[in-house]
N, C-alpha and C positions, 0 to 999 in steps of 0.2 A: 504494500500500500504506500509506503513512503517513497518508493521509486516513482510511482505514478504521480504523487504530489510534486516531486522534484521536477518531473517532466512538464507538469502543468505550470509550475512557476517559471520554468525556462521559456515556455511558449508565450506566457504573458509578458515576460521581460522583453522578448523579441518584438511582440506587438507594440509595446510602449516605445521601444527604440524607433520602430518604423513611424509611429505617430509623431515622435519628437522631431524626426527629420523633415516631416511635412509641415510643421508648425512654424510660422514666421516670427511670432512674438517670443522674445527671449525668456520672459518670465514663465510663459506656458510651457515652453520647451523644457525648461529646467524642472518643472513639475513632473513631466513624463520621464525625463532622465532619472529623476530621483525614484520614481515608481519602478522603473526598470531595474535600478540598482537594488532596491528592496526585494524585488522578486528573485533576482539572482542570488542574493544573500540567503533568502528562504530556501531556495533550491539546494544550495550548498549545505545548509543546516539539515535538511531532510536526508541528504546523502550521508552526512556524517552520523546522523542518528541511526540510519540503517546499518552502518558499519559497526557501530558500538552497541547495538541493542542486544542485551543478553537473552539467551533463550528463556522461555517461560519456565518458571519453577513449578514443580509438581508437589503439592502439599500431601504429606502422608496423613491418612486418616488417624485421628486420635481416638483412643478407647474412651467410651462413655464413662463418666464418673458414676460410681454406685454409691447409693446412700443406704445406711442401715437405720432401721427403726428400733427404738428401745421400747420394751413393754413397760407400761406405767402401771403401778398398783392401783387397784380400784378403791375409791374412798368408802364404799358401802360396807366392805368387810371389816374395816377398822373401827367404825363407830357403832356403839351399842349403848 
């Protein structure tokens, strides 16, 4: 899944770069270049996360705790 996300971020980064080339206003161009750079960074983070993601751990089932009941003396037998 992380590889697919990385590819999607790279695709978006490319789209933003293409849009930046077409825009004549410097301020607007800078916004798209910044967005492209952010997408590129996110793609790299996804790939790094994929490389270092440890395999899922399997938890061992724990034995259920058992409770003991103590027999309580009846009050009727002691009163007379």
